[in-house]
DSSP file (Angstrom, degrees, kcal/mol; ACC not computed):
  #  RESIDUE AA STRUCTURE BP1 BP2  ACC     N-H-->O    O-->H-N    N-H-->O    O-->H-N    TCO  KAPPA ALPHA  PHI   PSI    X-CA   Y-CA   Z-CA
    1    1 A M     >        0   0    0      0, 0.0     4,-1.9     0, 0.0     3,-0.4   0.000 360.0 360.0 360.0 -39.2  119.8   93.8  115.6
    2    2 A L  H  >  +     0   0    0      1,-0.2     4,-2.5     2,-0.2     5,-0.2   0.877 360.0  55.9 -59.5 -35.8  116.2   93.8  116.8
    3    3 A G  H  > S+     0   0    0      1,-0.2     4,-1.7     2,-0.2    -1,-0.2   0.883 105.4  51.4 -62.1 -37.8  117.2   96.0  119.7
    4    4 A L  H  4>S+     0   0    0     -3,-0.4     5,-2.4     2,-0.2     6,-1.1   0.869 109.6  50.5 -67.1 -37.3  118.6   98.5  117.2
    5    5 A C  H ><5S+     0   0    0     -4,-1.9     3,-1.2     4,-0.2    -2,-0.2   0.924 109.2  50.0 -64.7 -44.5  115.4   98.5  115.3
    6    6 A L  H 3<5S+     0   0    0     -4,-2.5    -1,-0.2     1,-0.3    -2,-0.2   0.836 109.9  50.9 -64.4 -31.2  113.3   99.1  118.4
    7    7 A L  T 3<5S-     0   0    0     -4,-1.7    -1,-0.3    -5,-0.2    -2,-0.2   0.535 114.4-118.7 -82.7  -5.0  115.6  102.0  119.4
    8    8 A G  T < 5S+     0   0    0     -3,-1.2    -3,-0.2    -4,-0.4    -2,-0.1   0.657  83.6 116.9  79.3  14.5  115.1  103.5  115.9
    9    9 A L  S   <S+     0   0    0     -5,-2.4     2,-0.4     1,-0.2    -4,-0.2   0.620  77.1  33.8 -92.2 -13.3  118.8  103.3  115.1
   10   10 A L  S    S-     0   0    0     -6,-1.1    -2,-0.2    -8,-0.1    -1,-0.2  -0.993  86.2-120.9-141.7 133.7  118.3  100.8  112.2
   11   11 A S     >  -     0   0    0     -2,-0.4     4,-1.1     1,-0.1     3,-0.5  -0.392  21.1-121.7 -72.4 150.7  115.4  100.7  109.9
   12   12 A P  T  4>S+     0   0    0      0, 0.0     5,-2.5     0, 0.0     3,-0.3   0.857 112.5  59.8 -57.2 -35.0  113.4   97.5  109.6
   13   13 A A  T >45S+     0   0    0      1,-0.3     3,-1.2     3,-0.2    28,-0.1   0.892 104.4  48.3 -63.4 -38.0  114.2   97.3  105.9
   14   14 A L  T 345S+     0   0    0     -3,-0.5    -1,-0.3     1,-0.3     4,-0.1   0.742 106.5  58.2 -72.6 -21.1  117.8   97.1  106.7
   15   15 A A  T 3<5S-     0   0    0     -4,-1.1    -1,-0.3    -3,-0.3    -2,-0.2   0.382 124.9-100.8 -89.1   4.8  117.2   94.4  109.2
   16   16 A G  T < 5S+     0   0    0     -3,-1.2     2,-0.4     1,-0.3    -3,-0.2   0.479  84.3 126.2  90.5   3.0  115.6   92.2  106.6
   17   17 A E      < -     0   0    0     -5,-2.5    -1,-0.3    -6,-0.2     2,-0.3  -0.768  46.9-149.6 -92.9 138.7  112.0   93.0  107.6
   18   18 A R        -     0   0    0     -2,-0.4    22,-0.2    -3,-0.1     2,-0.2  -0.778   8.1-127.8-106.5 153.8  109.7   94.2  104.9
   19   19 A E  E     -A   39   0A   0     20,-2.8    20,-2.8    -2,-0.3     2,-0.4  -0.594  14.2-139.9 -93.2 159.1  106.7   96.6  105.1
   20   20 A V  E     -A   38   0A   0     18,-0.2    50,-2.9    -2,-0.2     2,-0.4  -0.977  18.3-170.2-118.5 132.7  103.2   95.9  103.8
   21   21 A A  E     -AB  37  69A   0     16,-2.8    16,-2.3    -2,-0.4     2,-0.5  -0.939  14.0-147.2-121.7 146.1  101.2   98.7  102.1
   22   22 A K  E     -AB  36  68A   0     46,-2.7    46,-2.2    -2,-0.4     2,-0.4  -0.963  21.9-166.3-109.8 130.4   97.6   98.7  101.1
   23   23 A C  E     -AB  35  67A   0     12,-3.2    12,-2.5    -2,-0.5     2,-0.6  -0.913  20.8-132.1-123.3 140.9   96.8  100.7   98.0
   24   24 A A  E     -AB  34  66A   0     42,-2.8    41,-3.1    -2,-0.4    42,-1.1  -0.827  26.8-166.2 -89.5 122.1   93.6  102.0   96.4
   25   25 A V  E     -AB  33  64A   0      8,-3.2     8,-2.4    -2,-0.6     2,-0.5  -0.954  14.2-141.3-114.7 121.8   93.6  101.2   92.7
   26   26 A R  E     -AB  32  63A   0     37,-3.1    37,-2.1    -2,-0.5     6,-0.2  -0.733  22.8-144.5 -80.1 122.4   91.1  102.9   90.4
   27   27 A Q    >   -     0   0    0      4,-3.3     3,-2.3    -2,-0.5    34,-0.1  -0.400  25.9-104.0 -82.6 163.0   90.0  100.3   87.9
   28   28 A A  T 3  S+     0   0    0      1,-0.3    -1,-0.1     2,-0.1    33,-0.0   0.795 122.4  55.6 -58.7 -29.4   89.2  101.2   84.2
   29   29 A D  T 3  S-     0   0    0      2,-0.1    -1,-0.3     1,-0.0     3,-0.1   0.408 123.1-104.4 -87.5   5.0   85.4  101.0   85.0
   30   30 A G  S <  S+     0   0    0     -3,-2.3    -2,-0.1     1,-0.3     2,-0.1   0.269  79.9 126.1  95.2 -11.8   85.8  103.6   87.8
   31   31 A T        -     0   0    0     -5,-0.1    -4,-3.3    57,-0.1     2,-0.4  -0.363  57.0-123.0 -76.8 161.6   85.6  101.2   90.8
   32   32 A L  E     -A   26   0A   0     -6,-0.2     2,-0.4    -3,-0.1    -6,-0.2  -0.836  24.9-174.1-103.9 143.0   88.2  101.0   93.5
   33   33 A R  E     -A   25   0A   0     -8,-2.4    -8,-3.2    -2,-0.4     2,-0.5  -0.990  21.3-129.8-132.5 142.3   90.0   97.9   94.4
   34   34 A I  E     -A   24   0A   0     -2,-0.4     2,-0.4   -10,-0.2   -10,-0.2  -0.809  25.1-173.2 -94.0 131.6   92.5   97.4   97.3
   35   35 A R  E     -A   23   0A   0    -12,-2.5   -12,-3.2    -2,-0.5     2,-0.3  -0.968  12.6-143.8-124.9 141.0   95.8   95.8   96.4
   36   36 A W  E     -A   22   0A   0     -2,-0.4     2,-0.4   -14,-0.2   -14,-0.2  -0.805  16.3-174.9-103.7 144.9   98.5   94.8   98.9
   37   37 A I  E     -A   21   0A   0    -16,-2.3   -16,-2.8    -2,-0.3     2,-0.5  -0.997  18.6-145.8-140.1 136.2  102.2   95.1   98.3
   38   38 A E  E     +A   20   0A   0     -2,-0.4     2,-0.3   -18,-0.2   -18,-0.2  -0.885  39.1 152.4 -99.5 128.2  105.2   93.9  100.3
   39   39 A I  E     -A   19   0A   0    -20,-2.8   -20,-2.8    -2,-0.5     3,-0.2  -0.966  55.9-110.5-154.0 161.8  108.0   96.4   99.9
   40   40 A D  S    S+     0   0    0     -2,-0.3     2,-0.4     1,-0.2   -27,-0.2   0.896 105.4  20.8 -65.8 -41.0  111.1   97.8  101.7
   41   41 A E    >   -     0   0    0      1,-0.1     3,-2.0   -22,-0.1     4,-0.3  -0.992  66.6-142.9-134.6 127.3  109.6  101.2  102.3
   42   42 A V  G >  S+     0   0    0     -2,-0.4     3,-2.0     1,-0.3     4,-0.4   0.838  99.5  66.2 -55.2 -35.3  105.9  102.2  102.2
   43   43 A R  G 3  S+     0   0    0      1,-0.3    -1,-0.3     2,-0.1     4,-0.3   0.692 101.1  49.6 -62.8 -16.6  106.7  105.5  100.6
   44   44 A E  G <> S+     0   0    0     -3,-2.0     4,-2.2     1,-0.1    -1,-0.3   0.432  86.7  91.3 -96.1  -2.5  107.8  103.6   97.5
   45   45 A A  H <> S+     0   0    0     -3,-2.0     4,-3.0    -4,-0.3     5,-0.3   0.905  80.9  52.4 -66.4 -43.8  104.7  101.5   97.3
   46   46 A Q  H  > S+     0   0    0     -4,-0.4     4,-2.2     1,-0.2    -1,-0.2   0.930 114.6  41.9 -62.3 -46.3  102.6  103.7   95.0
   47   47 A R  H  > S+     0   0    0     -4,-0.3     4,-2.2     2,-0.2    -1,-0.2   0.941 116.5  48.4 -66.2 -45.6  105.3  104.0   92.3
   48   48 A A  H  X S+     0   0    0     -4,-2.2     4,-2.0     1,-0.2    -2,-0.2   0.900 113.0  47.0 -63.3 -43.7  106.3  100.3   92.5
   49   49 A L  H  X S+     0   0    0     -4,-3.0     4,-2.9     2,-0.2    -1,-0.2   0.901 110.2  53.0 -65.4 -40.7  102.7   99.1   92.3
   50   50 A Q  H  X S+     0   0    0     -4,-2.2     4,-2.6    -5,-0.3    -2,-0.2   0.923 108.9  49.9 -61.5 -43.2  101.9  101.4   89.4
   51   51 A R  H  X S+     0   0    0     -4,-2.2     4,-1.7     1,-0.2    -1,-0.2   0.924 112.0  48.7 -56.7 -45.3  104.9  100.0   87.5
   52   52 A F  H  X S+     0   0    0     -4,-2.0     4,-2.9     1,-0.2    -2,-0.2   0.932 111.6  47.9 -63.8 -46.4  103.8   96.5   88.2
   53   53 A L  H  X S+     0   0    0     -4,-2.9     4,-2.4     1,-0.2    -1,-0.2   0.896 109.5  53.8 -61.8 -40.3  100.2   97.2   87.0
   54   54 A D  H  < S+     0   0    0     -4,-2.6    -1,-0.2     1,-0.2    -2,-0.2   0.856 114.8  41.3 -61.0 -35.9  101.5   98.8   83.8
   55   55 A Q  H  < S+     0   0    0     -4,-1.7    -2,-0.2    -5,-0.2    -1,-0.2   0.864 112.9  53.8 -78.6 -39.1  103.5   95.7   83.1
   56   56 A E  H  < S+     0   0    0     -4,-2.9    -2,-0.2     1,-0.3    -3,-0.2   0.902 133.0   3.7 -65.8 -42.0  100.8   93.3   84.1
   57   57 A A  S >< S-     0   0    0     -4,-2.4     3,-1.6    -5,-0.2     5,-0.3  -0.604  80.1-156.8-148.3  80.3   98.1   94.7   81.9
   58   58 A P  T 3  S+     0   0    0      0, 0.0    -4,-0.1     0, 0.0    -3,-0.1  -0.294  78.6  14.6 -60.3 138.7   99.4   97.6   79.6
   59   59 A G  T 3  S+     0   0    0      3,-0.1    -5,-0.1     1,-0.1     0, 0.0   0.486  88.3 116.1  79.2   3.9   96.8  100.0   78.4
   60   60 A E  S <  S-     0   0    0     -3,-1.6   -32,-0.1    -7,-0.2    -1,-0.1   0.702  75.0-130.9 -79.2 -18.0   94.1   98.9   80.9
   61   61 A G        +     0   0    0      1,-0.2     2,-0.3    -4,-0.2    -7,-0.1   0.711  47.0 156.9  81.2  22.3   94.0  102.2   82.6
   62   62 A R        -     0   0    0     -5,-0.3     2,-0.4    -9,-0.1    -1,-0.2  -0.657  22.2-163.5 -82.5 139.3   94.3  101.2   86.2
   63   63 A Q  E     -B   26   0A   0    -37,-2.1   -37,-3.1    -2,-0.3     2,-0.6  -0.978  19.5-134.5-130.9 123.5   95.7  103.9   88.4
   64   64 A V  E     +B   25   0A   0     -2,-0.4   -39,-0.2   -39,-0.2     3,-0.1  -0.645  25.7 179.8 -74.8 117.3   97.2  103.7   91.9
   65   65 A E  E     -     0   0A   0    -41,-3.1     2,-0.3    -2,-0.6    -1,-0.2   0.866  58.4 -13.8 -89.1 -39.6   95.5  106.5   93.9
   66   66 A R  E     -B   24   0A   0    -42,-1.1   -42,-2.8   -20,-0.1     2,-0.4  -0.971  51.2-158.3-165.4 144.6   97.1  106.1   97.3
   67   67 A C  E     +B   23   0A   0     -2,-0.3     2,-0.3   -44,-0.3   -44,-0.2  -0.983  12.1 178.8-128.6 141.7   99.0  103.7   99.5
   68   68 A I  E     -B   22   0A   0    -46,-2.2   -46,-2.7    -2,-0.4     2,-0.1  -0.955  39.8 -90.7-134.5 156.0   99.3  103.6  103.2
   69   69 A G  E >   -B   21   0A   0     -2,-0.3     3,-1.8   -48,-0.2   -48,-0.3  -0.390  35.9-119.9 -64.1 145.5  101.1  101.3  105.5
   70   70 A A  T 3  S+     0   0    0    -50,-2.9    -1,-0.1     1,-0.3   -49,-0.1   0.753 114.4  53.4 -58.2 -26.4   99.1   98.2  106.6
   71   71 A R  T 3  S+     0   0    0    -51,-0.3    -1,-0.3     2,-0.1     2,-0.1   0.585  87.0 102.9 -87.8 -10.4   99.5   99.3  110.2
   72   72 A E    <   -     0   0    0     -3,-1.8     2,-0.4     1,-0.0    -4,-0.1  -0.444  66.7-136.6 -73.5 144.2   98.2  102.8  109.6
   73   73 A I        -     0   0    0     -2,-0.1     2,-0.3     2,-0.0    -4,-0.1  -0.852  21.6-170.8-101.7 138.7   94.6  103.6  110.7
   74   74 A F        -     0   0    0     -2,-0.4     2,-0.6    -6,-0.0     3,-0.1  -0.883  31.4 -98.1-124.3 158.9   92.4  105.6  108.3
   75   75 A S     >  -     0   0    0     -2,-0.3     4,-1.9     1,-0.2     5,-0.1  -0.658  22.2-160.0 -81.0 118.3   89.0  107.1  108.8
   76   76 A S  H  > S+     0   0    0     -2,-0.6     4,-2.5     1,-0.2     5,-0.2   0.884  93.8  55.5 -64.3 -37.4   86.2  104.9  107.4
   77   77 A A  H  > S+     0   0    0      1,-0.2     4,-2.4     2,-0.2    -1,-0.2   0.914 108.6  47.6 -61.6 -43.0   83.9  107.9  107.2
   78   78 A Q  H  > S+     0   0    0      1,-0.2     4,-2.3     2,-0.2    -1,-0.2   0.877 111.2  51.1 -65.9 -35.9   86.4  109.8  105.1
   79   79 A A  H  X S+     0   0    0     -4,-1.9     4,-2.0     2,-0.2    -2,-0.2   0.900 110.7  47.6 -68.0 -40.6   86.8  106.8  102.8
   80   80 A R  H  X S+     0   0    0     -4,-2.5     4,-2.6     2,-0.2    -2,-0.2   0.904 112.0  51.2 -67.5 -40.0   83.1  106.4  102.3
   81   81 A A  H  X S+     0   0    0     -4,-2.4     4,-1.8    -5,-0.2    -2,-0.2   0.910 110.2  48.9 -62.8 -41.4   82.8  110.2  101.6
   82   82 A A  H  X S+     0   0    0     -4,-2.3     4,-0.6     2,-0.2    -1,-0.2   0.897 111.3  49.5 -63.6 -40.4   85.6  110.0   99.0
   83   83 A E  H >< S+     0   0    0     -4,-2.0     3,-0.9     1,-0.2    -2,-0.2   0.916 110.3  50.9 -66.5 -43.0   83.9  107.0   97.4
   84   84 A R  H 3< S+     0   0    0     -4,-2.6    -1,-0.2     1,-0.2    -2,-0.2   0.848 111.8  47.4 -60.3 -36.1   80.5  108.8   97.2
   85   85 A S  H 3< S+     0   0    0     -4,-1.8    -1,-0.2    -5,-0.2    -2,-0.2   0.516  86.1 106.5 -87.5  -3.6   82.0  111.9   95.6
   86   86 A T  S << S-     0   0    0     -3,-0.9     2,-0.0    -4,-0.6    -3,-0.0  -0.630  74.6-122.8 -78.1 124.7   84.0  110.0   93.0
   87   87 A P              0   0    0      0, 0.0    -2,-0.1     0, 0.0    -1,-0.1  -0.363 360.0 360.0 -63.8 146.2   82.4  110.4   89.6
   88   88 A R              0   0    0     -2,-0.0   -57,-0.1   -57,-0.0    -2,-0.0   0.359 360.0 360.0-109.7 360.0   81.4  107.1   87.8
């Protein structure tokens, strides 16, 4: 089965491997917090984490802004610029 995954013929989720996503969550006070979620498909992470946060603390106003796969590389400079431009 691993060979099929490596060839791209079978998704890792179907092979029993789960993906890990890191998500930027805007807190009620305006700060950002990184939350990690293990999920079958990274593209479902934002919606799934938002549902979890809404159930964990309803009315607290936490908002999932973006999720990326844990293996994805992002620009630190862009992240700092986005943080600087975020109103408090």
